[in-house]
C-alpha positions in Angstrom: -61.6 14.2 3.9 -60.2 14.1 7.5 -56.9 11.6 8.1 -56.0 10.3 11.4 -53.0 10.7 12.7 -52.3 6.8 12.3 -52.8 7.0 8.5 -49.6 7.0 6.6 -49.3 9.0 3.5 -46.9 8.8 0.7 -45.4 5.7 -1.0 -44.7 2.7 0.7 -41.5 1.6 1.9 -39.3 -0.3 -0.5 -39.8 -3.9 -0.1 -36.9 -6.0 0.9 -37.0 -8.1 -2.3 -37.0 -4.5 -4.4 -33.7 -3.9 -2.0 -32.2 -7.2 -2.9 -32.3 -6.0 -6.7 -31.1 -2.9 -6.0 -28.0 -4.3 -3.9 -27.2 -7.0 -6.6 -27.4 -3.9 -9.3 -25.1 -1.8 -7.1 -22.7 -4.8 -6.5 -22.5 -5.7 -10.4 -21.9 -2.0 -11.2 -19.0 -1.5 -8.4 -17.2 -4.7 -9.9 -17.3 -2.7 -13.1 -15.3 0.0 -11.1 -17.9 2.9 -11.0 -18.4 4.5 -7.4 -21.5 4.6 -5.2 -22.2 8.1 -6.0 -22.5 7.5 -9.9 -24.3 4.4 -9.4 -26.9 5.7 -7.3 -27.6 8.6 -9.8 -27.9 6.2 -13.1 -31.3 6.2 -14.5 -31.5 2.3 -14.4 -30.7 2.1 -10.6 -34.0 0.5 -9.2 -34.2 2.8 -6.3 -33.5 6.4 -5.4 -30.1 7.1 -3.4 -31.7 8.1 0.0 -34.1 5.0 -0.3 -31.0 2.7 -0.8 -29.0 4.2 2.1 -32.3 3.9 4.4 -32.7 0.2 3.2 -28.7 -0.7 4.0 -29.7 0.9 7.6 -32.6 -1.4 8.1 -30.9 -4.5 6.7 -27.5 -4.9 8.0 -27.0 -7.9 5.8 -27.0 -6.0 2.7 -24.9 -3.0 4.4 -22.3 -5.8 4.7 -22.6 -7.0 1.1 -22.1 -3.3 -0.1 -19.1 -3.1 2.3 -17.5 -6.0 0.5 -18.2 -5.2 -2.9 -16.7 -1.7 -2.5 -13.7 -3.1 -0.8 -13.2 -5.5 -3.7 -13.7 -2.9 -6.2 -10.9 -0.8 -4.6 -8.7 -3.4 -4.1 -9.0 -4.4 -7.7 -8.5 -0.9 -8.7 -5.3 -0.6 -6.5 -4.1 -3.9 -8.1 -4.5 -2.6 -11.7 -2.8 0.6 -10.8 0.0 -1.4 -9.0 0.6 -3.8 -12.1 0.4 -0.7 -14.5 -2.8 -2.0 -15.9 -4.4 1.5 -15.1 -2.8 4.6 -15.3 -3.4 7.0 -12.5 -2.3 10.1 -11.0 -0.6 10.7 -7.7 -3.6 12.1 -6.4 -5.8 9.1 -7.5 -3.3 6.7 -6.0 -3.4 8.6 -2.8 -7.3 8.7 -3.0 -7.5 4.7 -3.6 -5.1 4.2 -0.3 -7.2 6.5 1.6 -10.4 4.8 0.6 -8.9 1.2 1.5 -7.8 2.5 4.7 -11.8 3.6 5.1 -13.1 0.2 4.0 -10.7 -2.1 5.5 -8.8 -0.4 8.3 -7.9 -3.5 10.3 -5.5 -4.5 7.0 -4.8 -1.3 5.3 -4.3 1.3 8.3 -1.7 1.2 11.0 -3.6 -0.1 14.1 -1.2 0.6 16.5 -1.2 4.3 15.8 -4.3 6.5 16.2 -4.9 10.0 15.7 -4.8 11.2 19.0 -1.3 9.3 19.7 0.1 10.6 16.5 -0.8 14.3 18.1 0.6 13.3 21.4 3.8 12.1 20.0 4.4 15.2 17.9 3.9 17.5 21.0 7.4 17.6 22.6 7.7 18.2 26.5 9.8 21.6 27.6 12.4 19.6 28.8 12.6 17.4 25.7 12.6 20.8 23.6 15.5 22.1 25.9 17.3 18.7 25.6 17.3 19.2 21.8 18.2 22.9 21.8 21.0 22.0 24.1 22.2 19.2 21.4 22.1 21.6 18.6 24.0 24.3 20.4 26.8 21.8 21.2 26.6 20.7 17.8 27.1 24.1 16.5 30.1 24.8 18.8 31.8 21.5 17.3 31.3 23.0 14.0 32.7 26.2 15.0 36.0 24.6 16.6 36.4 22.7 13.3 36.3 26.0 11.3 32.9 25.5 9.6 30.6 28.0 9.7 27.0 27.8 9.1 24.9 30.5 7.1 21.5 30.6 9.0 20.0 33.9 7.6 
């Protein structure tokens, strides 16, 4: 059988109603503390992972709902750690903070300091390096006059 270029093959795209059910399922599981990755590989998940993300891309209203659910889940997790209700290693706490900065940078990230600004402030001009070196030499000279020697080896 010859198919024209217009004929579509494969499964039909997920309907908005099916995606709505998947979003509700994911919101519920996020509230229970599971990660997106864990949720989307569960056997009970109504759609495949890629289908879910494709649907979020096509429907921004669902994407916003998932963002809110992820943020709420992370905030509840962070609060449970802070109150001692949930034990967490230092790495887990750091990861929670990192993820919160990603889902709500307007609240949890430092808005006045960008990565490029950080890199620029860490690089000193030659005149600044010379001034710091001169200050270090003057301080070492004052220590020497006071009879204090430093072992820098």
